[in-house]
Each structure stands twice: as structure tokens, then as C-alpha cells.
C-alpha positions in Angstrom: 49.8 -18.0 135.1 50.5 -15.0 137.2 49.3 -15.0 140.8 47.7 -12.0 142.4 46.9 -11.0 145.9 43.1 -11.4 146.0 43.0 -8.5 148.5 44.0 -6.2 145.7 40.5 -6.8 144.3 38.8 -6.7 147.7 38.2 -10.4 147.5 39.2 -13.6 149.3 38.8 -17.3 148.4 36.8 -18.9 151.3 36.6 -22.3 152.8 32.9 -22.7 152.6 30.7 -25.2 154.5 27.9 -27.0 152.8 25.3 -29.5 154.1 26.5 -33.1 154.0 25.9 -35.2 151.0 22.3 -36.5 150.8 20.8 -33.4 152.2 17.5 -32.3 150.6 18.5 -28.9 149.2 14.9 -28.0 148.5 14.3 -27.9 152.2 17.8 -26.6 153.0 17.7 -23.4 150.9 15.7 -20.5 152.3 15.2 -17.0 151.0 17.0 -14.0 152.6 15.9 -13.0 156.0 14.9 -9.4 155.0 12.1 -10.6 152.7 8.4 -11.0 153.4 8.8 -8.9 156.6 5.0 -8.1 156.7 3.9 -11.6 155.7 4.1 -14.0 158.6 2.1 -16.5 156.6 5.1 -16.9 154.2 7.4 -17.9 157.1 4.7 -20.2 158.5 4.6 -22.0 155.2 8.4 -22.3 155.1 8.3 -23.9 158.6 5.7 -26.4 157.4 7.9 -27.3 154.4 11.1 -27.7 156.4 9.6 -29.6 159.3 12.4 -31.5 161.1 14.8 -31.6 158.1 18.2 -29.9 158.2 17.7 -26.4 156.9 19.3 -23.0 156.6 16.0 -21.8 158.3 17.5 -23.0 161.6 20.6 -20.8 161.1 18.9 -17.5 160.5 16.3 -15.2 162.0 13.6 -13.8 159.6 13.6 -10.0 160.2 9.9 -10.3 160.7 10.8 -11.3 164.2 13.3 -8.6 165.0 12.5 -6.7 168.1 9.6 -9.1 168.8 8.9 -10.5 172.3 10.6 -13.8 171.6 13.6 -12.4 169.7 16.1 -13.5 172.4 14.8 -17.0 172.5 14.9 -17.2 168.7 18.5 -16.1 168.6 19.4 -18.6 171.3 17.8 -21.3 169.2 19.8 -20.2 166.1 23.0 -20.4 168.1 22.1 -23.9 169.3 21.4 -25.0 165.8 24.7 -23.7 164.6 26.5 -25.6 167.3 24.6 -28.8 166.6 25.1 -28.7 162.8 28.9 -28.1 163.4 29.1 -30.9 165.9 27.0 -33.6 164.2 28.4 -33.3 160.7 25.4 -31.6 159.1 27.8 -29.1 157.8 30.9 -30.2 155.9 33.9 -28.0 155.2 35.1 -27.6 151.6 38.7 -26.8 150.5 39.4 -23.2 149.4 37.3 -22.4 146.3 34.2 -20.7 145.0 30.7 -21.8 143.9 29.6 -21.0 140.4 25.8 -20.3 140.6 23.2 -20.5 137.8 19.8 -19.2 139.0 16.5 -19.1 137.1 13.5 -17.3 138.5 10.6 -15.3 136.9 11.8 -16.5 133.5 15.2 -14.9 133.9 18.5 -16.7 134.3 21.6 -15.1 135.9 25.0 -16.3 136.9 27.0 -15.6 140.1 30.0 -16.6 142.1 30.0 -17.3 145.8 33.2 -15.9 147.1 34.2 -13.7 150.1 34.6 -10.0 150.2 37.4 -8.4 152.2 35.9 -6.1 154.8 39.1 -4.1 154.9 38.2 -2.9 151.4 34.7 -1.7 152.4 33.6 1.4 154.3 29.9 2.3 154.4 30.4 5.8 155.8 29.3 8.8 153.8 32.0 10.0 151.4 33.8 6.7 151.4 35.9 5.9 148.3 36.5 2.3 149.3 37.1 -0.4 146.7 33.8 -2.0 147.7 31.2 0.7 147.7 27.9 1.0 149.4 25.3 2.0 146.8 22.6 3.4 149.2 22.8 5.3 152.4 23.3 3.0 155.4 20.8 3.5 158.2 23.1 2.9 161.2 20.1 2.3 163.4 19.4 -0.9 161.5 22.8 -2.4 162.4 22.5 -3.1 166.2 19.5 -5.6 165.8 21.5 -7.5 163.2 24.6 -7.3 165.3 22.7 -9.2 168.0 22.4 -12.1 165.6 25.9 -12.1 164.1 27.6 -11.1 167.4 29.4 -14.2 168.7 27.9 -16.5 166.1 30.4 -19.2 165.0 29.3 -19.2 161.3 27.9 -16.7 158.8 25.3 -17.1 156.1 24.8 -13.6 154.6 22.6 -12.9 151.6 24.9 -10.2 150.2 25.0 -9.8 146.4 27.8 -7.6 145.1 28.0 -6.3 141.5 31.0 -6.0 139.3 31.1 -3.9 136.1 32.4 -6.4 133.4 31.0 -5.5 130.0 33.3 -8.0 128.3 32.1 -10.8 130.6 35.6 -11.9 131.4 35.4 -12.8 135.1 32.4 -15.0 135.9 31.1 -16.3 132.6 34.3 -18.1 131.5 34.3 -20.2 134.7 31.8 -22.5 133.0 34.8 -23.9 131.1 36.9 -24.6 134.2 37.0 -28.0 136.0 34.0 -27.9 138.4 31.9 -30.3 140.5 28.1 -29.9 140.5 27.2 -29.9 144.2 23.5 -29.0 144.1 20.9 -28.8 141.4 17.5 -28.1 142.9 14.2 -26.3 142.7 13.8 -23.6 145.4 10.8 -23.5 147.7 8.1 -20.8 147.6 8.4 -20.0 143.9 12.1 -19.3 144.1 12.8 -20.9 140.8 15.8 -23.2 140.2 19.5 -23.1 141.2 22.6 -25.0 140.3 25.8 -24.7 142.2 29.2 -26.0 140.9 32.3 -26.0 143.1 35.6 -24.7 141.6 38.8 -25.2 143.4 41.1 -22.2 144.0 43.8 -23.7 141.8 41.4 -23.3 138.8 40.7 -19.6 139.4 43.9 -18.3 137.9 42.1 -17.1 134.7 39.7 -15.2 136.9 42.6 -13.5 138.6 44.0 -12.4 135.3 40.6 -11.0 134.2 40.1 -9.2 137.5 43.5 -7.6 137.2 42.6 -6.2 133.7 39.3 -5.1 135.0 40.9 -3.3 137.9 43.3 -1.5 135.5 40.3 -0.3 133.4 38.5 0.9 136.5 41.6 2.9 137.6 41.7 4.6 134.2 38.0 5.4 134.4 37.7 6.7 137.9 41.3 7.6 138.8 43.7 6.2 141.4 42.2 6.4 144.9 38.6 6.5 143.7 38.3 3.0 142.1 34.9 1.5 142.6 35.4 -2.2 141.9 32.5 -3.8 143.8 29.1 -2.1 144.2 26.5 -3.4 146.6 23.5 -4.9 144.8 21.7 -6.5 147.8 22.3 -7.0 151.5 23.7 -3.5 152.1 22.9 -3.6 155.8 24.0 -7.2 156.1 27.5 -6.2 154.9 27.5 -3.1 157.1 26.7 -5.4 160.1 29.6 -7.7 159.1 31.9 -4.7 158.9 30.8 -3.4 162.3 31.4 -6.8 163.9 34.8 -7.0 162.3 35.8 -3.5 163.5 34.8 -4.6 167.1 36.9 -7.8 166.8 39.9 -6.0 165.3 40.3 -4.0 168.6 41.3 -7.3 170.3 43.8 -8.5 167.7 47.4 -8.2 167.0 48.5 -6.9 163.5 49.4 -10.5 162.6 46.0 -11.8 163.7 44.2 -9.2 161.7 45.8 -10.5 158.5 44.2 -14.0 158.8 41.2 -13.8 161.0 38.2 -15.3 159.3 35.8 -12.5 160.5 37.8 -10.1 158.3 35.8 -11.5 155.3 32.1 -11.9 154.5 30.6 -14.5 152.3 28.8 -13.0 149.3 27.8 -13.7 145.7 29.3 -11.5 143.0 27.3 -11.0 139.8 28.1 -9.1 136.6 25.8 -6.1 136.2 26.0 -6.8 132.4 24.2 -10.2 132.9 21.0 -10.0 131.0 19.2 -11.8 133.9 19.8 -8.9 136.2 16.9 -6.4 136.1 16.6 -3.2 138.1 13.0 -2.4 139.0 11.8 1.0 140.3 10.6 1.8 143.8 7.9 4.5 143.7 7.0 7.0 146.5 3.7 7.9 148.1 3.5 10.7 150.6 0.6 11.1 153.1 -0.1 14.7 154.1 -0.8 15.8 157.7 -4.4 16.7 158.5 -5.8 19.7 156.5 -3.4 19.3 153.5 -4.5 18.0 150.1 -2.5 15.9 147.7 -2.0 18.8 145.4 -0.7 20.9 148.3 2.0 18.2 148.7 2.8 18.2 145.0 3.2 22.0 144.9 5.5 21.9 147.9 7.6 19.3 146.2 7.8 21.5 143.1 8.8 24.5 145.1 11.6 22.6 146.8 12.8 21.1 143.5 12.8 24.6 142.0 15.1 25.8 144.8 17.6 22.9 144.5 17.8 22.5 140.7 17.8 24.8 137.7 14.1 25.0 137.4 11.0 22.9 138.3 7.4 23.2 137.3 4.2 21.2 136.6 3.2 20.1 133.1 0.5 18.0 131.5 1.3 14.3 131.2 1.9 14.4 127.5 3.8 17.8 127.4 7.1 17.9 125.6 10.1 18.7 127.9 13.6 20.2 127.1 16.4 17.9 126.4 18.2 16.7 129.5 15.3 17.5 131.8 13.8 15.0 134.3 10.1 14.0 134.1 8.5 12.7 137.3 4.8 11.7 136.9 2.6 12.5 139.9 -0.9 11.3 140.9 -3.4 12.7 143.4 -7.1 12.1 143.9 -8.0 15.2 141.8 -5.2 15.7 139.3 -2.3 14.0 137.5 0.5 15.2 135.3 4.3 15.4 135.6 6.9 17.5 137.3 9.6 18.8 135.0 13.0 19.4 136.5 15.4 21.3 134.2 19.2 21.3 134.9 18.9 18.6 137.6 21.4 18.7 140.4 21.6 14.9 140.6 22.3 12.2 138.0 19.1 10.3 138.8 15.4 11.3 139.2 15.2 9.5 142.5 18.1 11.6 143.8 16.4 14.9 143.1 13.0 13.7 144.4 14.3 12.0 147.6 16.3 15.1 148.6 13.2 17.2 148.8 11.0 14.5 150.3 13.5 14.1 153.1 13.2 17.8 153.8 9.4 17.5 153.9 9.3 14.3 155.9 12.3 14.5 158.2 13.0 18.2 158.6 9.6 19.9 158.2 7.5 16.8 159.3 4.8 17.9 156.8 4.0 14.3 155.7 4.8 10.7 155.9 6.2 8.5 153.2 6.0 4.9 151.9 8.1 3.1 149.3 6.0 1.2 146.8 6.6 -1.6 144.3 4.2 -1.6 141.3 2.0 1.0 139.7 -1.3 -0.4 140.8 -0.5 0.1 144.5 0.6 3.7 143.7 -2.6 4.4 141.9 -4.7 3.0 144.7 -2.9 4.9 147.5 -2.7 8.2 145.6 -6.4 8.4 145.0 -7.1 8.9 148.7 -7.5 12.5 150.1 -4.3 14.1 151.2 -2.0 11.6 149.4 0.3 12.1 146.4 2.2 9.5 144.4 5.4 10.0 142.4 6.3 7.5 139.7 10.0 6.9 139.2 11.6 5.3 136.2 13.6 2.1 136.5 17.2 3.1 137.1 19.4 2.3 134.1 21.6 -0.4 135.8 24.6 0.7 133.7 24.4 4.1 135.6 25.0 2.5 138.9 28.8 2.5 139.0 29.3 6.0 137.5 26.5 7.5 139.6 28.0 6.1 142.9 31.5 7.1 141.8 30.3 10.7 141.1 27.7 11.3 143.8 28.4 8.7 146.5 25.8 6.4 147.9 22.4 6.7 146.2 19.2 7.5 148.1 17.6 4.7 150.0 15.2 2.6 147.9 16.6 3.7 144.6 16.3 0.3 142.9 15.4 -3.3 143.5 17.1 -6.3 142.0 14.0 -8.2 141.1 11.1 -9.2 143.3 11.3 -10.9 146.7 11.3 -14.5 145.4 14.3 -13.6 143.1 16.5 -12.7 146.1 19.4 -14.8 147.2 18.6 -18.1 149.0 20.9 -19.2 151.8 22.8 -22.3 150.9 26.6 -21.9 151.6 27.9 -21.0 155.1 31.4 -20.2 156.4 33.1 -20.4 159.8 34.0 -16.9 161.2 35.2 -17.7 164.7 38.9 -18.0 165.3 
């Protein structure tokens, strides 16, 4: 079997750490820190479930508490827990290898592989053509608070999910036939479903290397040398951007030889195949709130005017009106009227791209209104019925458009898609040592 340099694919085989044998994984596994940020009662319930048991909860800071009055104390407690778990054997180090994941939640099952991504193959800056590509615009202001947590932490536990484009299901799916050891098989707390993790040693990943090499060659044919998009961010965009920023800071203190092998060069992640039937992209709608004196229809008309300037043509139509082939349809709702905006000859590959461009002008540049990003049609209906508000319903993004859209137009607008609901997000289980 041929052997490849994993860095060619932007990947690295990690030495993960897992809780010691006998640990209650139901209490250990905790959902990603950026979920339930407006629901303190969720995290109160998690505290109640965990109690004094070993748990990933002690190694992370829910973003609910970022910038809070006790943030510094909470981060100090996280650092202390990391040191304690490393010293008392709560965490055990595995040999180089990956964890094959099977996760069922909300009636859907998907597979993934816990591996490490090479931060040298990732650049979140606008216009980047890095092998690992950001799929939404990175808000750099969101990095410093997260950097305070990662900073000089000895271990990492990121909730990053990275997608690969493997229609033939050649990379992850065949690993079920490789020698592997089931490490955990547990329900997840707080309606998180069920997860099974099987450890695969590096020596049994040769077939995956072959499949990745063939996939890379196909991507090079599709996108051209120098513009290969091999990994696309699915979740945890700002978590990976924080890891990258931390690594760039560390790099300044290292020799070229040290850069090659420093553990902080890599970030633990889960890769998933976008062609997995269990992966569903859900839409995120927009509601805008007019400044005093403006009606919801005033806002809709301004949106249409700006869309007309930046595309071939834009106009209002009845909800059931037929539209020309290739035109976008964006339903709108106000307290007095509803229908759809038709955009002919759109300047973007996605409806959300066209709409977000003009909303940014209205919100950020002209400061004519405020905006919120909404999951679910019922909430949009309720908010849009109020005076001065206008809602815009976006279709679920075709997940198979992700790679070509990012390759063609760069990072997508913020809040373009969501990979499932909050309880379907990645749960922290595996950790990795990142200090030299």
C-alpha cells in the first residue's frame, strides 16, 4: 500500500486523549460551547446532570458566559480542571489513530471521523484559496474572547466539523470494515441522541490515504491547481479561526524545525462526507426591524431597489406568480402584505448571497434597520407581523452547492446554513494535547 504525506490533504493523524476506562460517557459528553447561548437553564440542567463526575463540561466554557462578570474565574477553573485531569489519569493518551463516529439524532444517522486538520492548510482571510476553506465570512471580533480560553491551555477540545466532497463514499464509509475497537457507545444528554465511537490505528488507515489521493486528483481537475477546495467548514468556523490565530502567534517563537512537529499546528476535528444522507442543511431566515417611522413595506421596497441595482432586475410579485427560468424567488412577509421578490439574472449563486448583500448595506452602511437571523417559519411569521418589521424566507441551501459556491464566490454570507438543530451539534468527547 502506498504511503502519502497526510499534509498533502490538509490532515494529520492525532494522538487523542480519552477519559479513562470506566468513565460514564453520558456525563462526560457535552454539546458544543456555542449552543444554547440564550438559554442559561440548559446549562444549569447540564450542571445538575454532571454533578461531581468527570466531564468535558469542566474543560470548556459555554459561550453564554463569555464577557460575563465571572469569565476570568471560569477560565481559571477550566485551566485547573485540565491540569487535574492530566495529572490524575482522568485522561488517557491513545496511540496515533482516528475515531470512527456513528451519531443518531432527530431520527437521522450520520458518520464521521475524528482526525486533526493541518492549520498550515487553512486561511480564513477573504479571498483565500487554501486547501481547507472557510465557508462563511469570519467575524474577527469573535476571535479574541475565544483566544482567551485557548491561549495557553495545555489541551484542546474543539467542536469543529469539516466536510469533504466524496460522492462515491470512498473515504469514511469503508472504514467500518477496518480493524477497530469500540471505545464508547452511549446515549447523549439533553436529547442529543446516541453516539458510538470506534478507534482505528494509523496502520489501518492506508486505504483511506489511497481514497483521499484519488479524491484530491478529482478536486484538482474540477477546480484547477492552486484553487483546490478539499475541506469545507461545516461547523465551528470561529473555533478553527481561533486555533489558527493561536498557531500563528506560537509560530513566531519557533524554529523551522519546531514548526514541522509542534502539536499546536493541528486542530482536532470531525470530518464528515457531505453526501451522507444524515447531513441536512436547514435554512436561516432574516427579519429586519425598521427605525422609527418606517413601515415593513418601506423596508421591503428598499430591499427591492437595492437588489435591482446589484442584479439584472428585481421586482415584487404575488406569492403564486410564475417567474422566469433561472430567477430567484424570495418570499417576504409584513404586517400588511406578503408576496415574493423576484430577482432576475442574480449576481450570486445563492439567494442568501443576493439578499445578505443588500441587507448589509441597509443595516451596516445606512443604519436604516436592525436584523435578526431566525430558525423556523413560525418565528418569522410572528416577528414579521409587527409594525415596522419585514421577514424574508430563504430556501434551504442545496448542500451539494457548497463546494462549487465557495470555490467560485469565496466564503458565503454569515448564517447561510445550519447543519441541523442545536441538539444535533457535535458533543465534546475526544481531547488532544497541544502544548509542546
